[in-house]
N, CA, C and O atoms as a GROMACS GRO file, in nm:
protein
  476
    1UNK      N    1   0.056  -0.094  -0.007
    1UNK     CA    2   0.012   0.009  -0.004
    1UNK      C    3   0.087   0.133   0.037
    1UNK      O    4   0.160   0.148   0.135
    2UNK      N    5   0.052   0.227  -0.067
    2UNK     CA    6   0.110   0.336  -0.093
    2UNK      C    7   0.049   0.456  -0.083
    2UNK      O    8  -0.036   0.473  -0.170
    3UNK      N    9   0.064   0.546  -0.006
    3UNK     CA   10  -0.038   0.696   0.042
    3UNK      C   11   0.013   0.794   0.032
    3UNK      O   12   0.136   0.785   0.025
    4UNK      N   13  -0.030   0.903   0.029
    4UNK     CA   14  -0.015   1.029  -0.030
    4UNK      C   15  -0.088   1.140   0.021
    4UNK      O   16  -0.204   1.101   0.029
    5UNK      N   17  -0.080   1.271   0.063
    5UNK     CA   18  -0.162   1.345   0.106
    5UNK      C   19  -0.086   1.516   0.099
    5UNK      O   20   0.028   1.552   0.130
    6UNK      N   21  -0.198   1.594   0.049
    6UNK     CA   22  -0.154   1.731   0.031
    6UNK      C   23  -0.248   1.808   0.057
    6UNK      O   24  -0.364   1.767   0.056
    7UNK      N   25  -0.217   1.942   0.088
    7UNK     CA   26  -0.293   2.046   0.159
    7UNK      C   27  -0.238   2.207   0.096
    7UNK      O   28  -0.125   2.254   0.107
    8UNK      N   29  -0.350   2.266   0.034
    8UNK     CA   30  -0.287   2.379  -0.008
    8UNK      C   31  -0.410   2.506   0.038
    8UNK      O   32  -0.516   2.487   0.099
    9UNK      N   33  -0.359   2.620  -0.008
    9UNK     CA   34  -0.410   2.738   0.011
    9UNK      C   35  -0.520   2.743  -0.111
    9UNK      O   36  -0.482   2.728  -0.227
   10UNK      N   37  -0.649   2.762  -0.081
   10UNK     CA   38  -0.739   2.822  -0.216
   10UNK      C   39  -0.725   2.935  -0.275
   10UNK      O   40  -0.751   2.962  -0.393
   11UNK      N   41  -0.679   3.010  -0.184
   11UNK     CA   42  -0.642   3.131  -0.217
   11UNK      C   43  -0.529   3.147  -0.334
   11UNK      O   44  -0.498   3.262  -0.366
   12UNK      N   45  -0.479   3.058  -0.385
   12UNK     CA   46  -0.361   3.032  -0.472
   12UNK      C   47  -0.421   3.003  -0.615
   12UNK      O   48  -0.368   2.999  -0.726
   13UNK      N   49  -0.560   2.981  -0.568
   13UNK     CA   50  -0.630   2.934  -0.739
   13UNK      C   51  -0.738   3.039  -0.763
   13UNK      O   52  -0.802   3.019  -0.866
   14UNK      N   53  -0.779   3.166  -0.679
   14UNK     CA   54  -0.892   3.235  -0.644
   14UNK      C   55  -0.864   3.347  -0.810
   14UNK      O   56  -0.950   3.407  -0.874
   15UNK      N   57  -0.774   3.342  -0.826
   15UNK     CA   58  -0.768   3.457  -0.971
   15UNK      C   59  -0.775   3.392  -1.074
   15UNK      O   60  -0.796   3.459  -1.175
   16UNK      N   61  -0.763   3.247  -1.090
   16UNK     CA   62  -0.706   3.190  -1.232
   16UNK      C   63  -0.839   3.194  -1.322
   16UNK      O   64  -0.951   3.160  -1.285
   17UNK      N   65  -0.798   3.244  -1.454
   17UNK     CA   66  -0.901   3.208  -1.560
   17UNK      C   67  -0.853   3.141  -1.686
   17UNK      O   68  -0.739   3.143  -1.732
   18UNK      N   69  -0.968   3.079  -1.738
   18UNK     CA   70  -0.918   3.051  -1.862
   18UNK      C   71  -0.838   3.112  -1.921
   18UNK      O   72  -0.735   3.056  -1.959
   19UNK      N   73  -0.864   3.251  -1.948
   19UNK     CA   74  -0.843   3.382  -2.039
   19UNK      C   75  -0.696   3.397  -2.016
   19UNK      O   76  -0.615   3.387  -2.108
   20UNK      N   77  -0.666   3.417  -1.910
   20UNK     CA   78  -0.546   3.458  -1.824
   20UNK      C   79  -0.453   3.368  -1.798
   20UNK      O   80  -0.336   3.406  -1.793
   21UNK      N   81  -0.484   3.244  -1.778
   21UNK     CA   82  -0.399   3.137  -1.670
   21UNK      C   83  -0.394   3.018  -1.778
   21UNK      O   84  -0.393   2.904  -1.730
   22UNK      N   85  -0.392   3.029  -1.914
   22UNK     CA   86  -0.425   2.907  -1.987
   22UNK      C   87  -0.270   2.812  -1.983
   22UNK      O   88  -0.267   2.691  -2.000
   23UNK      N   89  -0.158   2.892  -1.959
   23UNK     CA   90  -0.060   2.780  -1.969
   23UNK      C   91  -0.042   2.730  -1.837
   23UNK      O   92  -0.017   2.610  -1.824
   24UNK      N   93  -0.050   2.807  -1.732
   24UNK     CA   94  -0.051   2.739  -1.599
   24UNK      C   95  -0.160   2.615  -1.594
   24UNK      O   96  -0.130   2.509  -1.539
   25UNK      N   97  -0.260   2.632  -1.643
   25UNK     CA   98  -0.417   2.555  -1.602
   25UNK      C   99  -0.393   2.425  -1.694
   25UNK      O  100  -0.414   2.308  -1.662
   26UNK      N  101  -0.345   2.471  -1.811
   26UNK     CA  102  -0.335   2.345  -1.887
   26UNK      C  103  -0.189   2.243  -1.909
   26UNK      O  104  -0.163   2.144  -1.977
   27UNK      N  105  -0.120   2.321  -1.817
   27UNK     CA  106  -0.004   2.260  -1.779
   27UNK      C  107  -0.025   2.134  -1.644
   27UNK      O  108   0.052   2.042  -1.622
   28UNK      N  109  -0.139   2.163  -1.577
   28UNK     CA  110  -0.158   2.133  -1.436
   28UNK      C  111  -0.281   2.024  -1.477
   28UNK      O  112  -0.276   1.911  -1.428
   29UNK      N  113  -0.382   2.059  -1.560
   29UNK     CA  114  -0.544   1.966  -1.563
   29UNK      C  115  -0.574   1.923  -1.721
   29UNK      O  116  -0.533   1.983  -1.821
   30UNK      N  117  -0.629   1.842  -1.718
   30UNK     CA  118  -0.718   1.823  -1.832
   30UNK      C  119  -0.808   1.902  -1.901
   30UNK      O  120  -0.832   2.013  -1.854
   31UNK      N  121  -0.865   1.866  -2.012
   31UNK     CA  122  -0.998   1.969  -2.035
   31UNK      C  123  -1.066   1.936  -1.977
   31UNK      O  124  -1.114   2.028  -1.911
   32UNK      N  125  -1.132   1.793  -1.946
   32UNK     CA  126  -1.232   1.763  -1.851
   32UNK      C  127  -1.178   1.809  -1.690
   32UNK      O  128  -1.265   1.804  -1.603
   33UNK      N  129  -1.118   1.827  -1.671
   33UNK     CA  130  -1.077   1.900  -1.544
   33UNK      C  131  -1.112   2.030  -1.508
   33UNK      O  132  -1.158   2.066  -1.400
   34UNK      N  133  -1.086   2.098  -1.605
   34UNK     CA  134  -1.067   2.240  -1.653
   34UNK      C  135  -1.247   2.258  -1.660
   34UNK      O  136  -1.304   2.352  -1.605
   35UNK      N  137  -1.315   2.157  -1.732
   35UNK     CA  138  -1.469   2.186  -1.781
   35UNK      C  139  -1.565   2.200  -1.655
   35UNK      O  140  -1.651   2.284  -1.629
   36UNK      N  141  -1.514   2.075  -1.578
   36UNK     CA  142  -1.587   2.033  -1.447
   36UNK      C  143  -1.534   2.184  -1.352
   36UNK      O  144  -1.624   2.265  -1.330
   37UNK      N  145  -1.424   2.210  -1.310
   37UNK     CA  146  -1.408   2.327  -1.210
   37UNK      C  147  -1.459   2.443  -1.261
   37UNK      O  148  -1.524   2.514  -1.184
   38UNK      N  149  -1.439   2.488  -1.414
   38UNK     CA  150  -1.546   2.633  -1.450
   38UNK      C  151  -1.636   2.600  -1.459
   38UNK      O  152  -1.709   2.698  -1.444
   39UNK      N  153  -1.713   2.482  -1.484
   39UNK     CA  154  -1.864   2.466  -1.448
   39UNK      C  155  -1.924   2.532  -1.295
   39UNK      O  156  -2.039   2.566  -1.264
   40UNK      N  157  -1.812   2.534  -1.228
   40UNK     CA  158  -1.886   2.595  -1.081
   40UNK      C  159  -1.888   2.720  -1.043
   40UNK      O  160  -1.804   2.793  -1.096
   41UNK      N  161  -1.961   2.768  -0.965
   41UNK     CA  162  -1.985   2.888  -0.970
   41UNK      C  163  -1.892   2.966  -0.904
   41UNK      O  164  -1.887   3.086  -0.927
   42UNK      N  165  -1.783   2.887  -0.787
   42UNK     CA  166  -1.659   2.949  -0.726
   42UNK      C  167  -1.548   2.818  -0.789
   42UNK      O  168  -1.553   2.708  -0.734
   43UNK      N  169  -1.464   2.840  -0.892
   43UNK     CA  170  -1.398   2.705  -0.956
   43UNK      C  171  -1.252   2.702  -0.832
   43UNK      O  172  -1.185   2.598  -0.833
   44UNK      N  173  -1.218   2.793  -0.753
   44UNK     CA  174  -1.112   2.776  -0.695
   44UNK      C  175  -1.108   2.683  -0.615
   44UNK      O  176  -1.022   2.598  -0.638
   45UNK      N  177  -1.180   2.667  -0.517
   45UNK     CA  178  -1.196   2.525  -0.469
   45UNK      C  179  -1.169   2.435  -0.517
   45UNK      O  180  -1.074   2.366  -0.479
   46UNK      N  181  -1.260   2.399  -0.638
   46UNK     CA  182  -1.238   2.241  -0.706
   46UNK      C  183  -1.070   2.272  -0.769
   46UNK      O  184  -0.993   2.203  -0.702
   47UNK      N  185  -1.016   2.329  -0.845
   47UNK     CA  186  -0.928   2.345  -0.871
   47UNK      C  187  -0.847   2.320  -0.764
   47UNK      O  188  -0.783   2.215  -0.766
   48UNK      N  189  -0.832   2.418  -0.641
   48UNK     CA  190  -0.730   2.365  -0.566
   48UNK      C  191  -0.739   2.178  -0.479
   48UNK      O  192  -0.649   2.113  -0.428
   49UNK      N  193  -0.864   2.151  -0.493
   49UNK     CA  194  -0.856   1.989  -0.459
   49UNK      C  195  -0.801   1.902  -0.565
   49UNK      O  196  -0.722   1.808  -0.553
   50UNK      N  197  -0.868   1.958  -0.692
   50UNK     CA  198  -0.781   1.849  -0.788
   50UNK      C  199  -0.648   1.854  -0.798
   50UNK      O  200  -0.584   1.754  -0.830
   51UNK      N  201  -0.589   1.973  -0.773
   51UNK     CA  202  -0.421   2.010  -0.755
   51UNK      C  203  -0.390   1.900  -0.651
   51UNK      O  204  -0.322   1.798  -0.664
   52UNK      N  205  -0.462   1.949  -0.537
   52UNK     CA  206  -0.390   1.850  -0.414
   52UNK      C  207  -0.424   1.714  -0.464
   52UNK      O  208  -0.340   1.625  -0.455
   53UNK      N  209  -0.523   1.693  -0.508
   53UNK     CA  210  -0.529   1.522  -0.552
   53UNK      C  211  -0.412   1.498  -0.610
   53UNK      O  212  -0.345   1.416  -0.548
   54UNK      N  213  -0.376   1.531  -0.684
   54UNK     CA  214  -0.292   1.512  -0.805
   54UNK      C  215  -0.161   1.491  -0.726
   54UNK      O  216  -0.108   1.380  -0.723
   55UNK      N  217  -0.112   1.593  -0.665
   55UNK     CA  218   0.009   1.581  -0.549
   55UNK      C  219   0.017   1.478  -0.505
   55UNK      O  220   0.109   1.402  -0.539
   56UNK      N  221  -0.088   1.439  -0.404
   56UNK     CA  222  -0.106   1.300  -0.313
   56UNK      C  223  -0.092   1.185  -0.432
   56UNK      O  224  -0.017   1.090  -0.409
   57UNK      N  225  -0.150   1.192  -0.537
   57UNK     CA  226  -0.129   1.049  -0.596
   57UNK      C  227   0.007   1.050  -0.657
   57UNK      O  228   0.050   0.944  -0.701
   58UNK      N  229   0.095   1.185  -0.664
   58UNK     CA  230   0.214   1.173  -0.724
   58UNK      C  231   0.306   1.123  -0.586
   58UNK      O  232   0.403   1.051  -0.608
   59UNK      N  233   0.279   1.156  -0.464
   59UNK     CA  234   0.340   1.160  -0.382
   59UNK      C  235   0.334   0.978  -0.335
   59UNK      O  236   0.436   0.915  -0.308
   60UNK      N  237   0.236   0.935  -0.334
   60UNK     CA  238   0.171   0.796  -0.288
   60UNK      C  239   0.287   0.704  -0.428
   60UNK      O  240   0.370   0.623  -0.388
   61UNK      N  241   0.275   0.730  -0.572
   61UNK     CA  242   0.311   0.667  -0.650
   61UNK      C  243   0.459   0.678  -0.685
   61UNK      O  244   0.504   0.612  -0.778
   62UNK      N  245   0.543   0.771  -0.604
   62UNK     CA  246   0.696   0.780  -0.612
   62UNK      C  247   0.764   0.681  -0.639
   62UNK      O  248   0.834   0.662  -0.739
   63UNK      N  249   0.744   0.607  -0.540
   63UNK     CA  250   0.848   0.486  -0.542
   63UNK      C  251   0.836   0.406  -0.599
   63UNK      O  252   0.903   0.308  -0.567
   64UNK      N  253   0.727   0.392  -0.743
   64UNK     CA  254   0.697   0.301  -0.860
   64UNK      C  255   0.747   0.372  -0.953
   64UNK      O  256   0.819   0.328  -1.043
   65UNK      N  257   0.714   0.486  -0.938
   65UNK     CA  258   0.786   0.570  -1.042
   65UNK      C  259   0.781   0.735  -1.069
   65UNK      O  260   0.692   0.815  -1.099
   66UNK      N  261   0.908   0.742  -1.047
   66UNK     CA  262   0.949   0.917  -0.970
   66UNK      C  263   0.917   1.003  -1.121
   66UNK      O  264   0.925   1.125  -1.124
   67UNK      N  265   0.887   0.935  -1.223
   67UNK     CA  266   0.866   1.041  -1.312
   67UNK      C  267   0.703   1.108  -1.378
   67UNK      O  268   0.679   1.182  -1.473
   68UNK      N  269   0.605   1.034  -1.263
   68UNK     CA  270   0.480   1.076  -1.322
   68UNK      C  271   0.473   1.231  -1.266
   68UNK      O  272   0.532   1.268  -1.165
   69UNK      N  273   0.386   1.322  -1.356
   69UNK     CA  274   0.371   1.442  -1.363
   69UNK      C  275   0.221   1.462  -1.334
   69UNK      O  276   0.145   1.366  -1.323
   70UNK      N  277   0.178   1.596  -1.321
   70UNK     CA  278   0.019   1.626  -1.330
   70UNK      C  279  -0.020   1.584  -1.453
   70UNK      O  280  -0.132   1.532  -1.452
   71UNK      N  281   0.037   1.589  -1.569
   71UNK     CA  282  -0.031   1.579  -1.688
   71UNK      C  283  -0.073   1.408  -1.683
   71UNK      O  284  -0.172   1.366  -1.743
   72UNK      N  285  -0.005   1.342  -1.624
   72UNK     CA  286  -0.052   1.185  -1.636
   72UNK      C  287  -0.157   1.106  -1.550
   72UNK      O  288  -0.190   0.988  -1.547
   73UNK      N  289  -0.213   1.260  -1.454
   73UNK     CA  290  -0.273   1.225  -1.352
   73UNK      C  291  -0.423   1.305  -1.395
   73UNK      O  292  -0.429   1.427  -1.412
   74UNK      N  293  -0.533   1.220  -1.406
   74UNK     CA  294  -0.652   1.300  -1.411
   74UNK      C  295  -0.750   1.294  -1.306
   74UNK      O  296  -0.742   1.179  -1.265
   75UNK      N  297  -0.842   1.357  -1.238
   75UNK     CA  298  -0.915   1.319  -1.108
   75UNK      C  299  -1.056   1.375  -1.196
   75UNK      O  300  -1.059   1.484  -1.254
   76UNK      N  301  -1.152   1.291  -1.191
   76UNK     CA  302  -1.284   1.274  -1.259
   76UNK      C  303  -1.382   1.259  -1.148
   76UNK      O  304  -1.349   1.241  -1.031
   77UNK      N  305  -1.493   1.266  -1.188
   77UNK     CA  306  -1.596   1.219  -1.068
   77UNK      C  307  -1.708   1.122  -1.136
   77UNK      O  308  -1.741   1.137  -1.254
   78UNK      N  309  -1.752   1.044  -1.070
   78UNK     CA  310  -1.824   0.920  -1.082
   78UNK      C  311  -1.986   1.038  -1.072
   78UNK      O  312  -1.986   1.150  -1.021
   79UNK      N  313  -2.103   0.970  -1.134
   79UNK     CA  314  -2.221   0.993  -1.146
   79UNK      C  315  -2.253   1.030  -0.976
   79UNK      O  316  -2.317   1.134  -0.954
   80UNK      N  317  -2.222   0.969  -0.891
   80UNK     CA  318  -2.214   0.946  -0.745
   80UNK      C  319  -2.212   1.099  -0.718
   80UNK      O  320  -2.310   1.157  -0.673
   81UNK      N  321  -2.094   1.163  -0.749
   81UNK     CA  322  -1.991   1.264  -0.722
   81UNK      C  323  -1.863   1.216  -0.700
   81UNK      O  324  -1.774   1.301  -0.703
   82UNK      N  325  -1.827   1.083  -0.674
   82UNK     CA  326  -1.728   1.040  -0.598
   82UNK      C  327  -1.581   1.031  -0.698
   82UNK      O  328  -1.557   0.955  -0.792
   83UNK      N  329  -1.527   1.100  -0.658
   83UNK     CA  330  -1.347   1.127  -0.733
   83UNK      C  331  -1.294   1.000  -0.742
   83UNK      O  332  -1.267   0.918  -0.654
   84UNK      N  333  -1.279   0.994  -0.904
   84UNK     CA  334  -1.180   0.908  -0.908
   84UNK      C  335  -1.014   0.920  -0.995
   84UNK      O  336  -0.993   1.026  -1.053
   85UNK      N  337  -0.928   0.836  -0.998
   85UNK     CA  338  -0.801   0.891  -1.078
   85UNK      C  339  -0.818   0.798  -1.212
   85UNK      O  340  -0.866   0.684  -1.218
   86UNK      N  341  -0.764   0.883  -1.322
   86UNK     CA  342  -0.739   0.802  -1.421
   86UNK      C  343  -0.568   0.851  -1.455
   86UNK      O  344  -0.517   0.963  -1.451
   87UNK      N  345  -0.513   0.721  -1.486
   87UNK     CA  346  -0.380   0.750  -1.510
   87UNK      C  347  -0.333   0.747  -1.664
   87UNK      O  348  -0.346   0.644  -1.729
   88UNK      N  349  -0.294   0.826  -1.703
   88UNK     CA  350  -0.268   0.860  -1.879
   88UNK      C  351  -0.080   0.841  -1.884
   88UNK      O  352   0.007   0.904  -1.823
   89UNK      N  353  -0.072   0.734  -1.977
   89UNK     CA  354   0.090   0.697  -2.045
   89UNK      C  355   0.163   0.672  -1.926
   89UNK      O  356   0.271   0.724  -1.900
   90UNK      N  357   0.070   0.546  -1.816
   90UNK     CA  358   0.153   0.547  -1.708
   90UNK      C  359   0.120   0.357  -1.722
   90UNK      O  360   0.006   0.319  -1.750
   91UNK      N  361   0.218   0.269  -1.701
   91UNK     CA  362   0.190   0.154  -1.660
   91UNK      C  363   0.220   0.054  -1.546
   91UNK      O  364   0.288  -0.048  -1.536
   92UNK      N  365   0.146   0.121  -1.470
   92UNK     CA  366   0.157   0.059  -1.331
   92UNK      C  367   0.050  -0.038  -1.305
   92UNK      O  368  -0.054  -0.024  -1.369
   93UNK      N  369   0.062  -0.144  -1.213
   93UNK     CA  370  -0.036  -0.249  -1.183
   93UNK      C  371  -0.096  -0.187  -1.051
   93UNK      O  372  -0.118  -0.266  -0.959
   94UNK      N  373  -0.122  -0.067  -1.034
   94UNK     CA  374  -0.232  -0.016  -0.901
   94UNK      C  375  -0.363   0.025  -0.948
   94UNK      O  376  -0.409   0.058  -1.057
   95UNK      N  377  -0.423   0.008  -0.796
   95UNK     CA  378  -0.537   0.075  -0.781
   95UNK      C  379  -0.542   0.177  -0.699
   95UNK      O  380  -0.482   0.178  -0.591
   96UNK      N  381  -0.638   0.306  -0.759
   96UNK     CA  382  -0.601   0.455  -0.650
   96UNK      C  383  -0.707   0.500  -0.623
   96UNK      O  384  -0.788   0.532  -0.710
   97UNK      N  385  -0.733   0.513  -0.477
   97UNK     CA  386  -0.872   0.554  -0.413
   97UNK      C  387  -0.820   0.713  -0.402
   97UNK      O  388  -0.699   0.737  -0.410
   98UNK      N  389  -0.923   0.826  -0.382
   98UNK     CA  390  -0.840   0.905  -0.354
   98UNK      C  391  -0.981   0.997  -0.254
   98UNK      O  392  -1.097   0.955  -0.248
   99UNK      N  393  -0.951   1.073  -0.213
   99UNK     CA  394  -1.034   1.195  -0.142
   99UNK      C  395  -1.000   1.327  -0.113
   99UNK      O  396  -0.887   1.356  -0.073
  100UNK      N  397  -1.098   1.421  -0.133
  100UNK     CA  398  -1.077   1.548  -0.176
  100UNK      C  399  -1.166   1.608  -0.058
  100UNK      O  400  -1.239   1.539   0.013
  101UNK      N  401  -1.152   1.742  -0.048
  101UNK     CA  402  -1.215   1.772   0.072
  101UNK      C  403  -1.199   1.944   0.042
  101UNK      O  404  -1.102   1.984  -0.023
  102UNK      N  405  -1.287   2.026   0.088
  102UNK     CA  406  -1.194   2.192   0.079
  102UNK      C  407  -1.341   2.207   0.186
  102UNK      O  408  -1.443   2.141   0.204
  103UNK      N  409  -1.269   2.361   0.253
  103UNK     CA  410  -1.329   2.437   0.310
  103UNK      C  411  -1.324   2.583   0.273
  103UNK      O  412  -1.288   2.607   0.158
  104UNK      N  413  -1.362   2.705   0.369
  104UNK     CA  414  -1.333   2.791   0.348
  104UNK      C  415  -1.180   2.872   0.250
  104UNK      O  416  -1.173   2.959   0.164
  105UNK      N  417  -1.106   2.810   0.303
  105UNK     CA  418  -0.952   2.855   0.256
  105UNK      C  419  -0.866   2.756   0.238
  105UNK      O  420  -0.760   2.789   0.186
  106UNK      N  421  -0.882   2.631   0.268
  106UNK     CA  422  -0.757   2.523   0.243
  106UNK      C  423  -0.852   2.421   0.160
  106UNK      O  424  -0.975   2.415   0.173
  107UNK      N  425  -0.771   2.339   0.068
  107UNK     CA  426  -0.809   2.199   0.012
  107UNK      C  427  -0.706   2.085   0.085
  107UNK      O  428  -0.599   2.099   0.144
  108UNK      N  429  -0.775   1.988   0.059
  108UNK     CA  430  -0.701   1.854   0.121
  108UNK      C  431  -0.731   1.736   0.023
  108UNK      O  432  -0.848   1.707  -0.003
  109UNK      N  433  -0.626   1.669  -0.030
  109UNK     CA  434  -0.645   1.523  -0.070
  109UNK      C  435  -0.552   1.454   0.014
  109UNK      O  436  -0.463   1.486   0.094
  110UNK      N  437  -0.620   1.312  -0.046
  110UNK     CA  438  -0.564   1.187   0.057
  110UNK      C  439  -0.562   1.080  -0.074
  110UNK      O  440  -0.663   1.055  -0.140
  111UNK      N  441  -0.438   1.027  -0.096
  111UNK     CA  442  -0.454   0.882  -0.212
  111UNK      C  443  -0.370   0.779  -0.131
  111UNK      O  444  -0.276   0.796  -0.054
  112UNK      N  445  -0.447   0.647  -0.181
  112UNK     CA  446  -0.425   0.541  -0.149
  112UNK      C  447  -0.408   0.481  -0.281
  112UNK      O  448  -0.488   0.485  -0.374
  113UNK      N  449  -0.278   0.417  -0.275
  113UNK     CA  450  -0.290   0.275  -0.427
  113UNK      C  451  -0.228   0.159  -0.356
  113UNK      O  452  -0.157   0.142  -0.257
  114UNK      N  453  -0.275   0.097  -0.435
  114UNK     CA  454  -0.250  -0.085  -0.389
  114UNK      C  455  -0.195  -0.140  -0.515
  114UNK      O  456  -0.206  -0.109  -0.634
  115UNK      N  457  -0.143  -0.217  -0.462
  115UNK     CA  458  -0.119  -0.310  -0.584
  115UNK      C  459  -0.200  -0.398  -0.616
  115UNK      O  460  -0.258  -0.467  -0.532
  116UNK      N  461  -0.220  -0.412  -0.772
  116UNK     CA  462  -0.352  -0.488  -0.819
  116UNK      C  463  -0.352  -0.603  -0.751
  116UNK      O  464  -0.439  -0.623  -0.666
  117UNK      N  465  -0.244  -0.704  -0.780
  117UNK     CA  466  -0.238  -0.839  -0.694
  117UNK      C  467  -0.295  -0.868  -0.558
  117UNK      O  468  -0.342  -0.969  -0.505
  118UNK      N  469  -0.270  -0.731  -0.516
  118UNK     CA  470  -0.268  -0.758  -0.354
  118UNK      C  471  -0.423  -0.736  -0.316
  118UNK      O  472  -0.484  -0.793  -0.226
  119UNK      N  473  -0.479  -0.624  -0.420
  119UNK     CA  474  -0.636  -0.615  -0.337
  119UNK      C  475  -0.740  -0.744  -0.351
  119UNK      O  476  -0.849  -0.741  -0.295
   0.00000   0.00000   0.00000
């Protein structure tokens, strides 16, 4: 089992816009993630939580593949609203569970990765 956690200030993401911050946003997030976050009245908490989730996944998987980057990780939501992780261009035999949360000024995420043959 591999774990990772991250916490961020939401204020770091409050002034991000698709018009002015395209380079940063497309370096970190996929189009589906951006569509989701910017569909919300206040996108900053959602951007921050997904950033945390990606950091948590990187930390959890670092010992298996230290070259994983933000662009390899996509945080999506099931129809129930529960988040899940999609890995792109990374061949690892792991299942990843992720939990995201945010309040007024902080966002946090926790990731747990299991080798598929262990579960």
